[in-house]
C-alpha positions in Angstrom: -192.1 303.0 12.2 -188.7 302.9 13.7 -185.9 301.4 11.7 -188.2 300.5 8.9 -187.1 299.3 6.1 -189.3 301.8 4.3 -186.6 304.5 5.5 -184.4 303.9 3.2 -182.9 306.6 0.8 -182.6 305.8 -3.2 -181.1 308.3 -5.6 -180.1 307.8 -9.1 -177.8 310.6 -10.5 -176.1 310.4 -14.1 -172.8 312.1 -14.3 -170.4 313.3 -17.0 -167.6 311.0 -17.2 -166.7 307.2 -17.8 -167.4 304.5 -15.0 -163.7 304.5 -13.9 -163.6 308.4 -13.2 -166.8 308.4 -11.6 -165.7 305.0 -9.6 -162.3 307.1 -8.7 -164.2 309.9 -7.5 -165.7 307.8 -4.9 -162.9 305.8 -3.7 -159.9 307.6 -4.1 -159.4 309.6 -1.1 -158.1 313.0 -2.6 -160.9 312.8 -5.0 -163.5 312.2 -2.5 -162.4 315.3 -0.2 -163.0 317.7 -3.2 -166.8 317.4 -3.4 -167.6 315.2 -0.4 -170.3 317.0 1.6 -173.0 319.3 1.4 -172.5 322.7 -0.2 -169.8 325.0 1.8 -168.5 322.1 4.0 -165.1 320.8 4.0 -162.9 317.9 4.5 -160.7 318.6 7.0 -159.2 315.1 7.3 -159.8 311.6 5.2 -158.6 308.1 6.3 -160.4 306.4 3.6 -158.8 303.2 1.6 -161.2 301.1 0.1 -160.6 297.6 0.7 -163.2 295.1 2.1 -163.2 294.9 5.9 -161.1 298.3 6.6 -162.6 301.2 8.6 -162.5 304.4 7.0 -163.2 308.1 9.2 -164.0 311.8 7.5 -163.8 314.9 9.4 -166.3 317.3 8.2 -166.5 321.0 8.8 -169.9 323.0 8.4 -169.9 326.5 7.6 -170.7 327.5 10.8 -170.3 325.4 13.9 -167.6 322.7 15.3 -166.0 319.9 12.8 -167.7 316.3 12.9 -166.8 312.7 11.9 -168.3 309.9 10.5 -167.1 306.3 10.1 -167.6 303.6 9.1 -166.1 300.1 7.3 -166.2 298.9 4.1 -168.2 296.0 3.2 -167.4 295.3 -0.2 -165.5 296.8 -3.2 -165.6 295.8 -6.5 -164.3 298.4 -9.1 -165.8 299.9 -10.9 -169.2 298.5 -10.6 -170.1 298.6 -6.4 -169.0 300.2 -3.2 -170.8 299.3 -0.6 -169.8 300.6 3.5 -171.2 301.1 6.4 -172.2 304.8 7.9 -172.2 306.4 11.4 -171.8 309.5 12.8 -169.4 309.7 16.0 -171.5 311.5 18.7 -174.7 310.6 16.7 -178.2 312.4 17.5 -180.8 309.9 19.4 -182.3 309.5 16.0 -178.9 308.2 14.1 -178.8 304.7 13.5 -175.5 303.3 11.6 -176.8 302.5 7.7 -175.2 301.1 4.7 -174.8 302.9 1.6 -174.5 300.9 -1.5 -173.5 302.5 -4.9 -173.7 300.9 -8.3 -172.1 302.3 -11.4 -173.7 301.7 -14.2 -171.4 302.7 -17.9 -174.4 304.9 -19.9 -172.0 305.5 -22.6 -170.3 309.0 -21.9 -171.7 309.1 -18.8 -172.0 307.0 -15.5 -175.1 306.3 -13.5 -174.8 305.8 -10.1 -177.5 304.3 -8.0 -177.1 305.1 -4.2 -179.2 303.3 -1.8 -178.8 303.8 1.9 -180.4 302.8 5.2 -182.7 302.0 7.2 -183.1 305.5 8.9 -184.9 305.5 12.0 -186.7 308.6 11.2 -188.1 310.1 8.2 -186.1 313.3 9.6 -183.0 311.7 9.2 -183.9 310.3 5.5 -184.3 313.5 4.4 -181.1 315.0 6.3 -179.1 312.5 4.0 -181.0 312.9 1.0 -180.1 316.7 1.0 -176.7 316.0 1.7 -176.2 313.2 -0.9 -177.8 315.7 -3.3 -176.0 318.8 -2.8 -172.7 316.8 -2.9 -173.4 314.6 -6.1 -174.2 318.5 -7.2 -170.8 319.3 -6.6 -169.4 316.1 -8.0 -171.0 316.5 -11.0 -169.8 319.9 -11.4 -166.2 318.8 -10.9 -166.6 316.3 -13.4 -167.9 318.5 -16.1 -165.2 321.2 -15.6 -162.5 318.1 -16.1 -164.3 317.1 -19.1 -164.0 321.4 -20.7 
């Protein structure tokens, strides 16, 4: 099943913010650095200017272990509706492949529904790793946005 279209991650999340605010959290480097990555991870460096064709690079630090990087290129930037980019680990695991992240932002009144699709992955384990990372990142973002609206 290597590289199968069946190994695609899909997450839908409601965020407590207007669509413009939710989109900015994903497209502004300073805001992204506040919540990006699983629990305990820090963003050490971020080169992230969303324009179609631009490259980006993010340096992450896990709670234990060495810092690492991910990078890619923006494929579509349509504020505040869509954001799409390639995603590749630098010094990838043998089971990693470059994937594409597609984000769609839908206005739901006082909230924004974010639909995330990422893939295809080579293995279920790599899809699960990204599912867990995105879930924890969304949790952090949701808390951040909720605190701002208080």
